[in-house]
C-alpha positions as semicolon CSV with decimal commas, in nm:
position;residue;x (nm);y (nm);z (nm)
1;M;8,568;20,585;17,846
2;S;8,876;20,376;17,919
3;F;8,837;20,009;17,998
4;P;8,961;20,045;18,360
5;N;8,688;20,301;18,428
6;R;8,435;20,084;18,255
7;R;8,556;19,786;18,454
8;S;8,516;19,974;18,783
9;A;8,162;20,078;18,694
10;T;8,081;19,724;18,585
11;A;8,223;19,581;18,906
12;A;8,011;19,816;19,117
13;A;7,699;19,734;18,919
14;A;7,772;19,362;18,932
15;L;7,818;19,385;19,307
16;A;7,482;19,559;19,340
17;L;7,331;19,294;19,118
18;A;7,472;19,018;19,335
19;V;7,424;19,147;19,686
20;G;7,247;19,486;19,678
21;I;7,144;19,667;19,995
22;P;6,815;19,831;20,091
23;A;6,667;19,974;19,777
24;T;6,363;20,138;19,637
25;F;6,224;20,198;19,292
26;V;6,059;20,517;19,180
27;I;5,813;20,510;18,894
28;A;5,703;20,826;18,717
29;P;5,360;20,952;18,822
30;A;5,134;20,661;18,740
31;P;4,759;20,659;18,780
32;V;4,710;20,293;18,691
33;E;4,651;20,084;19,001
34;A;4,735;19,715;19,000
35;A;4,450;19,478;18,925
36;A;4,321;19,247;19,194
37;G;4,509;18,920;19,188
38;D;4,816;19,055;19,009
39;L;5,045;18,966;19,300
40;D;4,923;18,606;19,283
41;K;4,983;18,611;18,909
42;A;5,337;18,741;18,958
43;V;5,409;18,466;19,211
44;A;5,269;18,209;18,968
45;A;5,477;18,355;18,685
46;L;5,802;18,312;18,876
47;R;5,712;17,968;19,005
48;G;5,617;17,868;18,652
49;I;5,973;17,921;18,529
50;S;6,173;17,600;18,540
51;T;6,452;17,726;18,316
52;M;6,501;18,044;18,119
53;K;6,764;18,207;17,904
54;A;6,757;18,572;17,806
55;D;6,986;18,839;17,673
56;F;7,040;19,110;17,934
57;T;7,164;19,466;17,952
58;Q;7,286;19,593;18,290
59;T;7,297;19,969;18,339
60;D;7,450;20,157;18,630
61;R;7,351;20,496;18,773
62;N;7,583;20,678;18,530
63;G;7,414;20,521;18,230
64;Q;7,705;20,289;18,150
65;S;7,579;19,958;18,015
66;V;7,717;19,610;17,964
67;S;7,542;19,313;17,811
68;G;7,547;18,938;17,817
69;V;7,335;18,626;17,858
70;M;7,140;18,528;18,168
71;T;7,068;18,162;18,240
72;L;6,817;18,072;18,514
73;K;6,733;17,731;18,658
74;R;6,501;17,709;18,954
75;P;6,540;17,662;19,236
76;G;6,832;17,886;19,310
77;K;7,060;17,880;19,008
78;I;7,146;18,175;18,786
79;R;7,437;18,286;18,569
80;F;7,512;18,629;18,424
81;Q;7,769;18,571;18,150
82;Y;7,901;18,908;18,038
83;D;8,032;18,983;17,691
84;K;8,393;18,883;17,631
85;S;8,513;19,240;17,681
86;V;8,404;19,225;18,048
87;P;8,616;18,974;18,247
88;M;8,353;18,918;18,518
89;L;8,089;18,665;18,607
90;V;7,795;18,656;18,850
91;V;7,669;18,307;18,928
92;S;7,465;18,119;19,189
93;N;7,482;17,744;19,247
94;G;7,157;17,735;19,443
95;K;7,309;17,818;19,780
96;S;7,552;18,104;19,727
97;M;7,600;18,399;19,494
98;Y;7,949;18,455;19,355
99;L;8,103;18,757;19,188
100;I;8,416;18,651;18,999
101;D;8,653;18,917;18,869
102;Y;8,904;18,754;18,637
103;E;9,103;19,072;18,583
104;V;9,211;19,091;18,948
105;N;9,168;18,717;19,024
106;Q;8,914;18,781;19,297
107;V;8,606;18,584;19,409
108;Q;8,339;18,719;19,645
109;R;8,061;18,504;19,790
110;W;7,727;18,562;19,968
111;P;7,428;18,342;20,061
112;I;7,153;18,384;19,802
113;K;6,914;18,489;20,080
114;N;7,130;18,800;20,130
115;S;7,083;18,902;19,769
116;P;6,789;19,096;19,626
117;L;6,790;18,820;19,364
118;G;6,668;18,592;19,642
119;A;6,321;18,697;19,528
120;L;6,394;18,506;19,208
121;L;6,615;18,231;19,346
122;D;6,556;18,151;19,712
123;P;6,277;17,891;19,753
124;S;6,228;18,008;20,114
125;R;6,166;18,371;20,009
126;D;5,790;18,418;20,008
127;M;5,733;18,682;19,744
128;K;5,363;18,706;19,830
129;K;5,445;18,768;20,196
130;Y;5,715;19,027;20,133
131;G;5,601;19,168;19,801
132;K;5,368;19,454;19,727
133;L;5,223;19,583;19,404
134;L;5,323;19,929;19,283
135;P;5,118;20,145;19,047
136;T;5,244;20,161;18,690
137;D;5,181;20,379;18,388
138;H;5,019;20,104;18,179
139;P;4,751;19,844;18,254
140;D;4,960;19,571;18,089
141;V;5,258;19,633;18,320
142;V;5,278;19,475;18,666
143;S;5,536;19,599;18,917
144;V;5,618;19,410;19,236
145;Q;5,855;19,534;19,505
146;V;5,994;19,263;19,735
147;R;6,131;19,372;20,071
148;D;6,175;19,177;20,395
149;T;6,142;19,460;20,647
150;S;6,274;19,242;20,930
151;H;6,595;19,182;20,732
152;P;6,683;19,501;20,544
153;E;7,028;19,357;20,478
154;Y;6,862;19,116;20,234
155;G;6,795;19,409;20,003
156;V;6,503;19,503;19,784
157;I;6,421;19,413;19,428
158;T;6,147;19,558;19,211
159;L;6,036;19,315;18,940
160;I;5,858;19,443;18,630
161;F;5,635;19,216;18,422
162;N;5,442;19,262;18,101
163;R;5,120;19,074;18,044
164;D;5,197;18,804;17,788
165;A;4,981;18,495;17,744
166;S;5,276;18,297;17,606
167;A;5,486;18,345;17,923
168;P;5,457;18,132;18,239
169;G;5,162;18,252;18,444
170;G;5,070;18,500;18,172
171;L;5,335;18,749;18,283
172;Q;5,678;18,797;18,128
173;L;5,960;18,929;18,347
174;T;6,113;19,215;18,150
175;H;6,344;19,389;18,398
176;W;6,424;19,472;18,758
177;V;6,573;19,768;18,943
178;A;6,777;19,802;19,264
179;L;6,897;20,122;19,430
180;D;7,147;20,085;19,711
181;A;7,203;20,310;20,014
182;Q;7,476;20,498;19,827
183;N;7,223;20,579;19,554
184;H;7,386;20,329;19,317
185;R;7,107;20,215;19,092
186;T;7,137;19,899;18,884
187;T;6,883;19,818;18,615
188;V;6,877;19,483;18,439
189;R;6,663;19,455;18,126
190;L;6,584;19,123;17,961
191;R;6,501;19,046;17,601
192;N;6,469;18,737;17,382
193;Q;6,338;18,532;17,678
194;R;6,333;18,156;17,614
195;Y;6,155;17,927;17,860
196;G;6,189;17,555;17,926
197;V;6,530;17,530;17,759
198;S;6,769;17,249;17,849
199;V;7,024;17,373;18,103
200;A;7,285;17,149;18,264
201;D;7,388;17,208;18,625
202;S;7,743;17,255;18,499
203;A;7,629;17,593;18,365
204;F;7,641;17,716;18,725
205;T;8,005;17,639;18,788
206;F;8,298;17,869;18,727
207;R;8,672;17,866;18,677
208;D;8,822;17,986;19,003
209;P;9,096;18,234;18,909
210;R;9,268;18,176;19,244
211;R;9,358;17,821;19,151
212;S;9,362;17,603;18,845
213;S;9,095;17,354;18,954
214;R;8,727;17,401;18,878
215;R;8,484;17,443;19,165
216;P;8,106;17,469;19,208
217;G;7,982;17,818;19,137
């Protein structure tokens, strides 16, 4: 596949990652019901993350994948640094999500509350209030779908955890899935998760391609 086509697919997937629109997640027939208290454990797991770094792979509906490094700092900050071959960046400074496309010198911005990633980032998003447990195919897997039905424009995110005593709250976030109204699915899988790492706030800035000065990102 040529780089322009790959870039277009990556841009669409990055846009879904940043701002998604109403989504759902379909799991294969799964007889295992969630255990009592798992939603509380998932909330505790997310709240227990102060900082985290992880390698990620982002896959679009056509199966095209790109990789990079995710850096998270709660509350509200995240950075998806793609591999050097992909001239894009998704970053939140705690208030806004930005999608920066360095190939076309374009920057797009949204409030984090309008992103499905608000479930991870927005301190005002009550995951217990808006989340529900979904059945999975394994007792060690916990799946939580977060949807604010009064604000469908905020999008939906389905967070998948594995039980892991070494992770915050005993659950390790392994991936999430979003599916937009155009049936554009974006899956982000994490690996090599590192918790409690030192992360400077400068990690959530970016070089604005529209001008030479550096601005908060």
